[in-house]
C-alpha positions as CSV (number, residue, x, y, z in Angstrom):
1,X,19.3,56.2,62.2
2,X,17.8,58.4,64.6
3,X,20.0,61.4,65.4
4,X,18.2,63.2,68.0
5,X,17.6,61.6,71.6
6,X,13.7,62.0,72.4
7,X,14.6,63.5,75.8
8,X,16.3,66.3,74.1
9,X,13.2,67.4,72.3
10,X,10.8,66.9,75.1
11,X,13.1,69.2,77.1
12,X,13.1,71.9,74.2
13,X,9.2,71.5,74.0
14,X,8.4,72.1,77.6
15,X,10.6,74.9,77.7
16,X,8.8,76.8,74.8
17,X,5.3,75.5,75.3
18,X,5.1,73.1,72.8
19,X,2.7,70.2,73.7
20,X,2.2,66.3,72.5
21,X,5.4,65.7,70.8
22,X,5.3,62.7,68.3
23,X,7.5,61.2,65.8
24,X,6.9,60.6,62.3
25,X,9.6,58.4,60.5
26,X,12.4,60.8,60.9
27,X,10.2,64.0,61.6
28,X,9.3,65.3,64.8
29,X,5.9,67.0,65.3
30,X,4.2,68.8,68.1
31,X,1.7,71.2,68.8
32,X,3.0,74.9,69.2
33,X,1.7,77.3,72.0
34,X,-2.2,78.2,71.1
35,X,-2.2,76.0,68.0
36,X,-4.9,73.5,66.8
37,X,-2.7,71.5,64.3
38,X,0.8,70.0,65.0
39,X,3.9,71.4,62.9
40,X,7.1,69.8,62.3
41,X,9.8,70.8,64.9
42,X,11.6,73.6,62.7
43,X,15.1,72.0,61.4
44,X,16.7,75.1,62.7
45,X,15.8,74.0,66.2
46,X,17.0,70.4,65.7
47,X,20.0,71.3,64.4
48,X,20.8,74.0,67.4
49,X,19.8,70.8,69.6
50,X,22.3,68.7,67.9
51,X,24.9,71.2,68.0
52,X,24.5,71.5,72.0
53,X,24.0,67.9,72.9
54,X,26.2,66.1,70.5
55,X,26.0,62.5,69.6
56,X,23.1,60.5,71.0
57,X,23.6,57.0,72.5
58,X,22.9,55.3,69.3
59,X,25.3,57.3,67.3
60,X,28.0,56.5,69.8
61,X,27.1,52.7,70.0
62,X,27.8,52.8,66.1
63,X,31.2,55.1,66.2
64,X,32.3,52.9,68.7
65,X,31.4,49.9,66.7
66,X,33.1,51.1,63.4
67,X,36.4,52.1,65.7
68,X,36.6,48.6,67.3
69,X,36.3,46.9,63.9
70,X,39.0,48.9,62.3
71,X,41.3,47.8,65.2
72,X,40.0,44.1,65.2
73,X,40.6,43.8,61.5
74,X,44.0,45.4,61.6
75,X,45.1,43.0,64.1
76,X,43.5,40.0,62.3
77,X,45.0,41.1,59.0
78,X,48.4,41.5,60.5
79,X,48.1,37.9,62.1
80,X,46.9,36.3,59.1
81,X,49.0,38.5,56.6
82,X,45.7,39.1,54.4
83,X,44.1,42.5,53.5
84,X,40.6,41.1,53.8
85,X,39.9,41.9,57.2
86,X,40.6,45.5,56.4
87,X,38.4,45.4,53.4
88,X,35.5,44.1,55.3
89,X,36.2,46.8,58.1
90,X,36.4,49.3,55.4
91,X,32.9,48.6,54.2
92,X,31.4,48.3,57.5
93,X,32.7,51.9,58.7
94,X,31.7,53.2,55.2
95,X,28.1,51.8,55.9
96,X,28.3,53.6,59.3
97,X,29.5,57.1,58.0
98,X,26.8,56.8,55.6
99,X,24.0,56.2,58.2
100,X,25.7,59.1,60.3
101,X,25.0,61.6,57.6
102,X,22.4,64.2,58.2
103,X,19.8,63.9,55.7
104,X,18.2,67.2,56.5
105,X,21.0,69.4,55.1
């Protein structure tokens, strides 16, 4: 899951003089001021951007889907008098939480 909106990083690059931003897998690379080789955007910078901006759109969608699945599963579980919808919702929510985990820590 992409934890950062590209616009956030582009804005930081523009403010700090970094150019030609590109993404390779989950890493963001750019040319620092007066450099001839791209380097990864520092992890501390990415963490501060994330702390300031909060959740990106993709993360908000996944969190909403997890919440809705739990509510729907609770309703179905009550209506059908079976715990299986709750089990399925729990599995889905566990996957969402695992995907939300930041791998850089």
